[in-house]
C-alpha positions as CSV (number, residue, x, y, z in Angstrom):
1,M,26.2,-10.8,0.6
2,H,24.8,-14.2,1.4
3,I,22.1,-16.1,3.1
4,G,23.0,-16.9,6.7
5,M,25.3,-14.0,7.4
6,S,24.8,-11.9,10.5
7,M,23.4,-8.4,10.5
8,E,27.0,-7.2,11.4
9,E,28.1,-8.4,7.9
10,I,25.6,-6.4,5.9
11,E,27.0,-3.3,4.3
12,T,25.2,-0.2,5.4
13,P,22.9,1.5,4.7
14,A,20.6,-1.4,3.9
15,L,16.9,-2.2,3.9
16,L,15.8,-4.8,6.4
17,I,12.6,-6.8,6.9
18,D,12.0,-8.3,10.3
19,L,10.4,-11.5,9.0
20,D,8.8,-12.4,12.3
21,A,7.1,-9.0,12.7
22,M,6.0,-8.9,9.0
23,E,4.5,-12.4,9.2
24,K,2.8,-11.6,12.4
25,N,1.3,-8.5,10.8
26,I,0.1,-10.4,7.8
27,E,-1.5,-13.1,10.0
28,T,-3.1,-10.6,12.3
29,M,-4.8,-8.9,9.4
30,G,-5.6,-12.2,7.6
31,S,-7.1,-13.9,10.7
32,Y,-9.4,-10.8,11.3
33,Y,-10.8,-10.9,7.8
34,R,-11.1,-14.7,7.8
35,S,-13.4,-14.3,10.8
36,K,-15.7,-11.7,9.2
37,K,-18.4,-11.9,6.6
38,G,-18.9,-8.1,6.2
39,A,-15.8,-7.5,4.0
40,A,-12.8,-9.0,2.3
41,L,-9.2,-7.9,2.0
42,R,-7.7,-6.6,-1.2
43,P,-4.4,-5.1,0.0
44,H,-2.7,-2.3,-1.9
45,Q,0.8,-3.1,-3.2
46,K,2.3,0.3,-3.4
47,G,4.5,-0.3,-0.4
48,H,6.4,-3.5,-0.7
49,R,5.7,-4.1,-4.5
50,L,6.9,-7.7,-4.2
51,P,4.9,-10.7,-5.5
52,Q,6.6,-12.9,-2.8
53,I,4.9,-10.8,-0.1
54,A,1.6,-10.5,-2.0
55,K,1.4,-14.3,-2.1
56,K,1.8,-14.4,1.7
57,Q,-1.1,-12.0,1.9
58,I,-3.3,-14.1,-0.3
59,S,-2.4,-17.3,1.5
60,A,-3.5,-15.5,4.7
61,G,-7.0,-14.8,3.1
62,A,-6.8,-11.8,0.8
63,I,-9.1,-12.2,-2.2
64,G,-6.8,-10.3,-4.6
65,V,-4.6,-7.2,-4.7
66,S,-4.8,-3.5,-5.8
67,M,-2.2,-1.3,-7.3
68,T,-1.7,1.7,-9.6
69,S,1.2,0.8,-11.8
70,P,0.8,-1.0,-15.2
71,G,4.4,-2.2,-14.9
72,L,3.7,-3.7,-11.5
73,V,0.5,-5.3,-12.9
74,E,2.6,-7.0,-15.5
75,L,5.1,-8.3,-12.9
76,Y,2.3,-9.7,-10.7
77,V,0.4,-11.4,-13.5
78,N,3.7,-12.9,-14.8
79,S,4.2,-14.1,-11.2
80,G,0.9,-15.9,-11.1
81,I,-1.2,-13.3,-9.2
82,E,-4.3,-12.8,-11.3
83,D,-7.1,-10.8,-9.4
84,I,-5.8,-7.3,-9.6
85,L,-7.7,-4.0,-9.3
86,I,-5.9,-1.0,-10.8
87,T,-6.7,1.9,-8.6
88,R,-5.8,4.7,-11.0
89,Q,-7.1,5.8,-14.4
90,V,-4.9,4.7,-17.3
91,Y,-4.4,6.9,-20.3
92,G,-2.1,6.5,-23.4
93,R,-2.7,3.9,-26.0
94,S,0.5,1.9,-25.2
95,K,-0.4,1.6,-21.5
96,I,-4.0,0.7,-22.3
97,A,-2.9,-1.9,-24.8
98,R,-0.5,-3.5,-22.3
99,L,-3.2,-3.9,-19.7
100,C,-5.8,-5.1,-22.3
101,G,-3.2,-7.8,-23.2
102,L,-2.7,-8.7,-19.6
103,A,-6.5,-9.0,-19.1
104,R,-6.3,-12.2,-21.3
105,H,-4.2,-13.8,-18.6
106,G,-5.8,-12.7,-15.3
107,A,-8.8,-10.9,-13.8
108,V,-7.3,-7.5,-14.3
109,T,-9.8,-4.7,-13.6
110,M,-9.2,-1.2,-14.9
111,T,-10.6,2.0,-13.4
112,V,-12.6,4.6,-15.3
113,D,-14.4,7.8,-14.4
114,D,-14.9,9.1,-17.9
115,I,-16.7,7.7,-20.9
116,T,-14.0,8.8,-23.3
117,N,-11.5,6.6,-21.5
118,A,-13.9,3.7,-21.4
119,R,-14.3,4.0,-25.2
120,Q,-10.5,3.9,-25.6
121,I,-10.3,0.7,-23.5
122,S,-13.2,-0.8,-25.5
123,E,-11.6,0.0,-28.8
124,I,-8.1,-1.2,-27.9
125,G,-9.4,-4.3,-26.1
126,R,-11.5,-5.4,-29.1
127,S,-8.5,-4.9,-31.4
128,L,-6.6,-7.3,-29.2
129,G,-9.4,-9.8,-28.7
130,S,-9.7,-9.0,-25.0
131,R,-12.8,-8.5,-22.9
132,V,-11.6,-6.1,-20.2
133,N,-13.0,-5.7,-16.7
134,V,-13.7,-2.1,-15.6
135,A,-14.7,-0.6,-12.3
136,V,-16.1,2.9,-12.0
137,E,-14.4,5.0,-9.4
138,I,-16.7,7.1,-7.1
139,Y,-15.5,10.5,-6.0
140,A,-15.1,10.3,-2.3
141,A,-12.9,13.2,-1.1
142,P,-10.9,16.2,-2.3
143,G,-7.8,15.0,-4.0
144,S,-9.3,11.8,-5.3
145,C,-10.4,10.9,-8.8
146,G,-13.9,9.6,-9.5
147,V,-17.4,10.3,-10.6
148,Q,-19.9,12.2,-8.5
149,M,-22.3,9.8,-6.8
150,G,-25.3,11.1,-8.8
151,D,-23.5,10.6,-12.1
152,V,-22.4,7.0,-11.6
153,K,-25.6,5.3,-13.0
154,G,-25.4,7.3,-16.2
155,L,-21.7,6.4,-16.7
156,V,-22.4,2.7,-16.0
157,G,-25.2,2.7,-18.5
158,E,-22.9,4.1,-21.2
159,I,-20.1,1.6,-20.3
160,T,-22.4,-1.4,-20.6
161,K,-23.2,-0.5,-24.2
162,L,-19.6,-0.9,-25.2
163,D,-18.3,-4.1,-26.7
164,G,-15.1,-5.6,-25.3
165,I,-15.8,-4.3,-21.8
166,H,-17.3,-6.0,-18.7
167,F,-18.6,-3.7,-16.0
168,R,-17.4,-5.4,-12.8
169,G,-18.3,-2.9,-10.1
170,L,-17.4,0.2,-8.1
171,W,-14.5,1.4,-6.0
172,W,-13.5,4.5,-4.0
173,H,-10.8,6.0,-1.8
174,E,-11.8,8.1,1.2
175,L,-8.5,10.0,1.1
176,T,-9.2,12.5,3.9
177,L,-10.7,10.0,6.3
178,S,-8.6,10.4,9.5
179,G,-8.9,11.3,13.2
180,P,-9.9,9.2,16.2
181,L,-11.2,5.8,15.6
182,L,-14.8,6.7,16.6
183,K,-14.9,9.7,14.2
184,R,-13.5,7.5,11.4
185,R,-16.2,5.0,12.1
186,V,-19.0,7.5,11.9
187,D,-17.7,9.2,8.7
188,H,-16.9,5.9,7.0
189,F,-20.3,4.4,7.8
190,A,-22.1,7.5,6.5
191,F,-20.3,7.1,3.2
192,L,-21.1,3.4,3.1
193,D,-24.7,4.2,3.6
194,E,-24.5,6.1,0.3
195,I,-22.8,3.2,-1.4
196,V,-25.7,0.9,-0.3
197,V,-28.3,3.2,-1.9
198,L,-26.2,3.5,-5.1
199,K,-25.6,-0.2,-5.4
200,E,-29.3,-1.0,-4.9
201,S,-30.3,1.6,-7.5
202,L,-27.9,0.1,-10.0
203,E,-29.1,-3.4,-9.4
204,D,-32.8,-2.2,-9.6
205,S,-31.9,-0.8,-13.0
206,G,-30.5,-4.2,-14.1
207,F,-26.8,-3.6,-13.6
208,D,-24.8,-6.4,-11.9
209,V,-22.5,-5.0,-9.3
210,E,-20.3,-8.0,-8.6
211,M,-17.4,-6.1,-7.0
212,L,-17.1,-3.3,-4.5
213,S,-13.8,-2.1,-3.2
214,G,-13.0,0.7,-0.8
215,G,-11.6,1.6,2.6
216,H,-7.9,1.6,3.4
217,S,-5.5,1.2,6.3
218,Q,-7.5,3.5,8.6
219,T,-10.7,1.5,8.1
220,W,-9.3,-2.0,8.2
221,S,-11.2,-2.9,11.4
222,L,-14.2,-0.7,10.6
223,T,-15.5,-1.8,7.2
224,P,-16.1,-5.4,8.2
225,E,-18.3,-4.1,11.1
226,Y,-20.7,-2.3,8.7
227,S,-23.9,-4.4,8.4
228,G,-25.2,-3.0,5.1
229,L,-22.7,-4.6,2.8
230,T,-21.1,-8.0,2.7
231,D,-18.6,-7.9,-0.1
232,V,-16.3,-4.8,0.1
233,G,-12.7,-5.5,-0.7
234,V,-10.7,-3.3,1.7
235,Q,-7.5,-1.8,0.2
236,A,-5.4,-1.7,3.4
237,G,-1.7,-2.1,2.7
238,N,0.5,-0.3,5.3
239,Y,0.0,-3.1,7.8
240,V,2.7,-5.3,6.2
241,F,5.5,-2.8,7.2
242,S,3.6,-0.6,9.6
243,D,6.0,2.4,9.8
244,W,6.1,4.4,13.0
245,E,3.5,6.9,11.8
246,D,1.0,4.2,11.0
247,H,1.8,2.4,14.3
248,Q,0.7,5.5,16.2
249,V,-2.8,5.7,14.7
250,E,-5.6,4.5,16.9
251,G,-6.6,1.0,15.9
252,Q,-3.4,0.3,14.1
253,E,-1.1,-0.2,17.0
254,V,-1.6,-4.0,16.8
255,F,0.8,-4.0,13.8
256,E,4.5,-3.8,14.5
257,P,7.0,-1.9,12.4
258,S,8.9,-4.5,10.4
259,L,10.8,-2.4,7.8
260,T,14.0,-0.6,8.9
261,V,17.1,0.9,7.4
262,L,20.3,-0.5,8.9
263,T,22.9,2.2,9.5
264,R,26.2,2.6,11.3
265,C,27.5,5.4,13.5
266,I,30.4,6.9,11.6
267,S,31.4,9.8,13.8
268,R,31.0,11.2,17.4
269,P,32.4,14.8,16.9
270,R,31.0,15.9,20.2
271,L,29.6,14.3,23.3
272,D,26.1,15.4,22.3
273,E,26.3,14.6,18.6
274,A,26.4,11.4,16.5
275,L,26.5,10.9,12.8
276,F,25.3,7.9,10.7
277,D,25.7,6.7,7.1
278,A,22.0,6.6,6.2
279,G,20.6,9.8,4.8
280,L,17.8,11.0,2.5
281,N,19.1,8.7,-0.3
282,S,18.4,5.7,1.8
283,C,15.6,6.7,4.2
284,A,12.9,9.1,3.1
285,N,11.4,12.0,5.0
286,E,7.7,11.8,4.4
287,S,4.4,13.7,4.9
288,G,2.5,12.6,7.9
289,T,-0.7,10.6,7.9
290,D,-2.7,13.6,6.8
291,Y,-0.1,14.6,4.1
292,S,0.2,18.1,5.7
293,Q,3.6,18.0,7.4
294,V,7.0,16.5,6.9
295,V,8.3,14.1,9.5
296,G,11.5,12.0,9.7
297,P,12.6,8.6,10.8
298,R,13.0,7.3,14.3
299,F,15.7,5.1,15.8
300,K,14.6,1.7,16.9
301,N,15.5,1.0,20.5
302,L,17.4,4.2,21.0
303,T,16.1,6.9,23.4
304,G,17.3,10.3,24.4
305,I,17.2,11.9,20.9
306,D,15.6,15.2,20.2
307,R,15.4,14.7,16.4
308,V,16.9,12.8,13.5
309,H,18.3,15.3,11.0
310,L,18.8,13.9,7.4
311,R,21.2,15.1,4.8
312,E,21.6,13.3,1.4
313,E,24.2,10.8,2.6
314,M,24.2,11.1,6.4
315,A,22.0,11.5,9.4
316,Y,22.9,13.2,12.6
317,I,21.3,13.4,16.1
318,N,21.6,15.5,19.2
319,C,21.9,13.3,22.2
320,K,20.1,14.5,25.3
321,N,22.5,12.4,27.4
322,A,26.1,13.6,27.1
323,D,27.3,10.2,28.3
324,S,25.4,8.3,25.6
325,E,26.9,4.9,24.8
326,I,26.7,5.3,21.1
327,K,30.1,4.4,19.6
328,T,31.5,4.7,16.1
329,G,31.0,1.5,14.1
330,D,27.9,0.5,16.1
331,L,24.8,-0.7,14.2
332,F,21.4,0.9,14.5
333,E,18.0,0.6,12.8
334,L,16.0,3.6,11.5
335,I,12.2,3.2,11.3
336,P,10.9,5.3,8.4
337,P,7.8,7.5,8.9
338,H,6.2,5.9,5.8
339,G,7.7,2.8,4.4
340,D,6.4,3.1,0.8
341,T,8.9,5.7,-0.3
342,T,11.9,4.4,1.6
343,A,11.4,0.9,0.1
344,K,11.8,2.3,-3.4
345,M,15.3,3.6,-2.7
346,H,16.9,0.2,-2.3
347,D,17.8,-2.6,-4.8
348,R,17.2,-5.4,-2.3
349,Y,15.5,-6.4,0.9
350,Y,17.3,-8.4,3.6
351,G,14.9,-10.6,5.4
352,I,16.1,-11.0,9.0
353,R,15.2,-13.7,11.5
354,N,17.1,-14.2,14.8
355,G,19.7,-11.7,13.7
356,K,20.6,-13.7,10.6
357,V,19.8,-13.1,6.9
358,E,17.2,-15.7,5.9
359,V,16.3,-14.4,2.5
360,I,17.5,-11.7,0.1
361,W,14.7,-10.4,-2.2
362,P,15.7,-8.3,-5.2
363,N,13.5,-5.2,-5.2
364,V,11.9,-6.2,-8.5
365,G,9.0,-3.8,-8.2
366,R,11.2,-0.8,-7.8
367,G,10.8,1.8,-10.6
368,L,7.9,0.0,-12.3
369,L,5.4,2.7,-13.5
């Protein structure tokens, strides 16, 4: 496997990135945020998990990144990416100690929604000589962590009494925010109205709220239009790979799917059937955008298919057209329904431009927890 080889030379199944499409997605998002004063971009890294791509996002205008994994934080800090919001509570002395140590080398911000956890961070941070940034997570929807809105001020007050901790601000995740764009706008703005009131109340009580972070892929074009806040770091991340599910959401069709799984047809047992060498071990089925149903991948540039059926090592399709021109040995690309889980199944990414391999990126973030 080498730089410059054609797609035909890549052993299948393999994980591909269409570099032109990915770079266009990054620039589309970046240019939008560069033109707005109402919000900033703090993209989540749970999808690609690659510092190389994160640096492209930052070069395009992102103010920092967000992620959940301490192992990934360590990789990013060691790669020179410093402004990181950890969007999940961290428990266990060893994990807390790792992050407190990393806080000496970058603007790492840990999440808390409980004073006991904050005290643990304070104690361990002080023992390591670190002053650790913390952000309080606000409960925003069923299935999310966080503090009830009315209890935030009390927790912030307790946190600011602790040595070794710096209260940096607030963050939230409106997990259930979905539906048509107009409905999302109304629901999102209603929640942001509450954030404004809370922020002003905290500042009136003498607490400095220097960071706000919230919103996600389905609010990427909405949060910057809200006039009541000017500094929300939006945690959109899917736009980089924009799987087919994401591409179908109103407002996100401007991003093109750039992540695919390369596969070959290995059998045509009947005129209306074809089998391929990519299965569940190389392209994940995934819950849909509302996490309530399981959907599968779709073929790129291949029509006349009822459904892609995945087994562990193979996929098969029923062709509506009995005279389909699919032949054994032919190459095809599968677009996953959600790129995040598919990306974690492969050891490397093949970056493709004009049908040739331009770069091979080891999947260094794979398995980091």
